[in-house]
KENUTOR-270145 format. One line per 3 residues: number of its first residue (from 1); their letters; for each residue x negated, y negated, z negated of N, C-alpha, C. Coordinates in pm, whole numbers, plus 50000, padded with zeros to 5 digits. Last residue first. Layout:
<nodes>
NUM> a> X:Y:Z:X:Y:Z:X:Y:Z  ... .
</nodes>
This chain:
<nodes>
156> caq> 50427:50699:52693:50485:50777:52687:50640:50719:52748  50075:50617:52864:50229:50564:52805:50313:50719:52807  49815:50820:52757:49894:50783:52882:50017:50736:52779 .
153> swi> 49722:51052:52625:49638:50900:52631:49698:50827:52704  49893:51223:52608:49882:51178:52504:49826:51047:52505  49944:51434:52755:49970:51250:52826:49979:51190:52687 .
150> kpd> 49860:51670:52701:49807:51613:52770:49815:51477:52822  50063:51730:52419:49874:51664:52422:49851:51622:52543  50399:51636:52525:50299:51783:52575:50157:51678:52552 .
147> agl> 50518:51480:52215:50510:51525:52394:50395:51629:52411  50485:51392:51973:50629:51573:51958:50578:51622:52131  50353:51182:52017:50311:51314:51861:50376:51423:51939 .
144> crs> 50465:50951:52115:50457:51063:52192:50354:51151:52109  50492:50779:51910:50605:50869:51974:50604:51008:52075  50268:50674:51848:50254:50783:51759:50402:50858:51864 .
141> aee> 50219:50443:52056:50172:50568:52101:50231:50715:51988  50322:50267:51870:50385:50321:52047:50336:50439:52082  50142:50247:51689:50293:50290:51633:50390:50275:51821 .
138> lna> 49932:50178:51820:49951:50255:51770:50065:50345:51740  50003:49902:51957:49942:50022:52033:49956:50142:51971  50041:49793:51693:50158:49822:51780:50108:49889:51886 .
135> svr> 49779:49737:51586:49908:49818:51510:49993:49862:51605  49658:49616:51798:49579:49787:51760:49742:49850:51689  49801:49376:51746:49840:49459:51888:49779:49595:51894 .
132> dlv> 49732:49309:51509:49846:49316:51533:49872:49424:51682  49402:49304:51549:49433:49422:51487:49608:49424:51467  49423:49044:51769:49325:49174:51749:49437:49321:51687 .
129> alt> 49511:48872:51510:49592:48889:51649:49565:49047:51727  49312:48879:51319:49485:48953:51322:49508:48949:51448  49145:48741:51459:49123:48918:51420:49239:48938:51394 .
126> aar> 49258:48496:51513:49207:48622:51669:49202:48759:51617  49235:48434:51247:49368:48426:51376:49356:48516:51475  48940:48432:51186:49044:48504:51159:49175:48495:51225 .
123> dee> 48849:48261:51405:48819:48407:51351:48889:48449:51333  48999:48049:51296:49024:48037:51457:49005:48212:51449  48857:48018:51038:49050:48033:51058:49062:48063:51216 .
120> sig> 48557:48185:51010:48624:48065:51046:48820:48107:51058  48374:48268:50744:48456:48344:50887:48564:48184:50861  48305:48247:50507:48240:48247:50623:48322:48257:50740 .
117> ala> 48462:48545:50322:48375:48400:50331:48334:48440:50454  48666:48716:50326:48643:48643:50474:48552:48561:50457  48568:48866:50091:48551:48945:50235:48589:48900:50330 .
114> iae> 48671:48665:49934:48548:48709:49888:48494:48773:50060  48935:48657:49976:48846:48552:49967:48689:48575:49957  49038:48872:49890:49043:48874:50046:48921:48769:50050 .
111> edt> 48952:48921:49616:48955:49011:49665:48889:48968:49844  49154:48738:49514:49027:48674:49533:48935:48736:49601  49463:48843:49624:49414:48698:49665:49282:48675:49665 .
108> gla> 49405:49014:49370:49407:49091:49590:49403:48955:49662  49417:48871:49195:49291:48974:49236:49308:48980:49363  49656:48755:49215:49600:48724:49178:49438:48762:49226 .
105> alk> 49840:49009:49178:49873:48961:49266:49723:48826:49317  49765:49106:48984:49727:49165:49076:49708:49070:49188  49880:48909:48806:49738:48911:48797:49709:49017:48909 .
102> ell> 50153:48977:48906:50083:48831:48895:49933:48832:48890  50161:49157:48788:50215:49184:48908:50132:49034:48946  50181:49140:48468:50061:49234:48591:50080:49173:48729 .
99> pga> 50371:48953:48455:50255:48931:48422:50174:49008:48532  50594:49147:48554:50593:48991:48586:50471:48945:48557  50654:49359:48357:50553:49338:48499:50528:49250:48572 .
96> lpt> 50751:49280:48166:50642:49316:48076:50558:49342:48257  51020:49326:48206:51007:49181:48238:50809:49201:48187  51065:49585:48422:51092:49535:48309:51016:49370:48311 .
93> lhv> 51193:49726:48747:51059:49668:48657:51110:49599:48525  51327:50024:48783:51339:49881:48816:51184:49842:48718  51462:50283:48968:51371:50255:48937:51393:50067:48896 .
90> rht> 51749:50550:48922:51676:50361:48943:51588:50320:48926  51775:50865:48967:51771:50763:48887:51721:50637:48973  52007:51121:49030:51944:50995:49069:51917:50899:48947 .
87> rrd> 52229:51293:48921:52086:51354:48913:51989:51257:48977  52460:51148:48887:52414:51109:48801:52277:51190:48828  52574:50905:49145:52477:51035:49097:52407:51040:49038 .
84> tad> 52650:50635:49058:52750:50668:49201:52676:50863:49208  52431:50486:48946:52630:50492:48911:52695:50598:48991  52205:50635:48802:52260:50599:48923:52412:50603:48868 .
81> arr> 51993:50522:48523:52101:50622:48598:52172:50525:48672  51698:50378:48551:51816:50328:48516:51880:50465:48571  51388:50344:48366:51476:50414:48512:51634:50373:48410 .
78> evw> 51143:50073:48403:51265:50211:48326:51329:50202:48490  50797:49951:48356:50915:49977:48459:51016:50051:48371  50651:49862:48157:50611:49793:48315:50715:49861:48352 .
75> gnd> 50553:50044:47966:50661:49943:47973:50657:49845:48071  50389:50276:47963:50331:50149:47971:50409:50020:47917  50599:50466:48030:50500:50468:47866:50402:50322:47874 .
72> vlr> 50652:50342:48289:50788:50386:48167:50693:50350:48065  50436:50465:48407:50473:50356:48443:50575:50297:48274  50401:50766:48388:50339:50615:48263:50327:50467:48306 .
69> dil> 50692:50766:48499:50682:50787:48352:50559:50763:48330  50583:50730:48757:50662:50656:48700:50649:50661:48567  50390:50921:48831:50323:50802:48803:50424:50705:48775 .
66> rga> 50539:51147:48812:50464:51179:48706:50386:50972:48685  50689:51119:49001:50763:51102:48915:50673:51095:48786  50523:51138:49266:50570:51001:49167:50652:51002:49085 .
63> tvd> 50519:51404:49215:50385:51273:49210:50400:51167:49172  50734:51489:49265:50642:51553:49132:50561:51454:49127  50747:51413:49535:50870:51374:49485:50798:51368:49298 .
60> tve> 50452:51281:49667:50563:51402:49662:50632:51349:49546  50395:51021:49842:50285:51111:49782:50442:51198:49761  50382:50748:49976:50327:50904:50051:50290:50965:49949 .
57> ime> 50497:50522:49920:50359:50540:49827:50322:50648:49888  50779:50565:49986:50722:50460:50006:50511:50478:49983  50797:50865:49870:50861:50817:50027:50763:50679:50056 .
54> air> 50844:50755:49615:50750:50859:49672:50742:50840:49819  51048:50614:49637:50951:50537:49572:50821:50605:49634  51301:50764:49706:51231:50621:49781:51067:50581:49770 .
51> rqs> 51251:50934:49445:51251:50986:49603:51208:50861:49692  51342:50737:49253:51197:50758:49267:51173:50869:49411  51513:50492:49444:51517:50616:49371:51363:50645:49363 .
48> age> 51511:50128:49396:51469:50258:49459:51473:50330:49361  51515:49862:49224:51678:49965:49210:51612:50118:49293  51341:49671:49449:51394:49693:49301:51509:49769:49299 .
45> ehs> 51111:49686:49642:51233:49772:49665:51321:49806:49502  50891:49532:49540:50955:49541:49682:51079:49588:49729  50822:49680:49299:50864:49511:49321:50929:49495:49463 .
42> iay> 50813:49964:49427:50905:49879:49311:50948:49767:49339  50535:49852:49498:50637:49962:49565:50780:49870:49511  50431:49818:49299:50411:49694:49392:50528:49773:49490 .
39> iar> 50396:50050:49158:50463:49917:49094:50493:49816:49231  50261:50180:49300:50370:50215:49272:50469:50130:49243  50036:50104:49320:50090:50150:49461:50250:50166:49459 .
36> wqa> 49904:50097:49055:49985:49990:49093:50027:49966:49247  49927:50407:48982:50035:50278:48952:50035:50199:49036  49696:50454:49202:49812:50526:49243:49925:50433:49169 .
33> rti> 49516:50306:49052:49522:50296:49198:49699:50326:49206  49600:50209:48710:49518:50305:48812:49570:50284:48974  49503:49953:48523:49650:50033:48562:49539:50117:48677 .
30> gls> 49433:49741:48336:49503:49875:48261:49553:49965:48364  49232:49612:48397:49388:49559:48406:49502:49643:48317  49048:49738:48494:48953:49630:48432:49183:49595:48318 .
27> rar> 49176:49828:48734:49151:49908:48595:49085:49826:48464  49092:49673:48896:49252:49701:48860:49229:49771:48692  48859:49692:48991:48904:49539:48892:49071:49535:48845 .
24> adf> 48795:49889:49103:48744:49873:49024:48791:49783:48928  49009:49868:49314:49035:49933:49202:49010:49919:49095  48867:49673:49444:48987:49641:49388:49038:49712:49259 .
21> rtr> 48681:49837:49534:48646:49671:49454:48784:49670:49406  48778:50044:49669:48699:50040:49575:48691:49907:49496  48951:49867:49867:48990:49987:49797:48899:49997:49647 .
18> qlr> 48734:49743:50087:48820:49634:49957:48914:49787:49871  48567:50015:50143:48485:49876:50022:48623:49823:49955  48775:50121:50286:48744:50185:50161:48667:50101:50069 .
15> sil> 48817:49927:50507:48949:49949:50406:48883:50001:50267  48608:49890:50598:48664:49793:50552:48752:49849:50408  48614:50152:50711:48486:50137:50632:48530:50008:50532 .
12> sir> 48798:50157:50887:48824:50247:50758:48692:50216:50664  48720:49977:51062:48813:49946:50961:48845:50037:50861  48487:50150:51178:48461:50010:51108:48600:49951:51008 .
9> ysi> 48605:50323:51285:48502:50346:51171:48492:50242:51093  48763:50168:51498:48838:50280:51394:48742:50321:51281  48533:50064:51602:48650:49976:51562:48718:50061:51435 .
6> sar> 48277:50249:51626:48383:50228:51675:48492:50146:51547  47925:50128:51635:48032:50197:51557:48123:50175:51622  47719:49984:51750:47769:50117:51859:47864:50186:51759 .
3> skm> 47566:49868:51596:47636:49787:51654:47733:49861:51731  47538:50022:51267:47480:50015:51405:47602:49973:51469  47492:49838:50993:47544:49948:51009:47518:49935:51198 .
</nodes>
């Protein structure tokens, strides 16, 4: 890789490489990337509506519905009727999801260890601090998106 490659390019490349490796290994567990994203979201917001799951994984309601259908078919999640709104279904993990989530977590831990091999704790901490600052800068700059494009590079 050229040393002049931008930070954004490198982050994008690392993200793609990690996704590709993780996806290949997750497939061996019988789950696709879209499905693991959905099941992960459900595990973090148990009882969320299908619409909320769609928002969390950044897909349409229809796509989320299809993903949830497959997760239900595999026995990993179940839909329950909402007590106050009969049009809404809440999504919950089943007992079968626990072992799958444990395997996915172990897989993620293993992939992170592979990615960070040979990097000192100090360098890891410094990298995290820099990435946190980049993230904060971008979040702050996001509020400028509705503003005049001429001022996007300035603090809004």
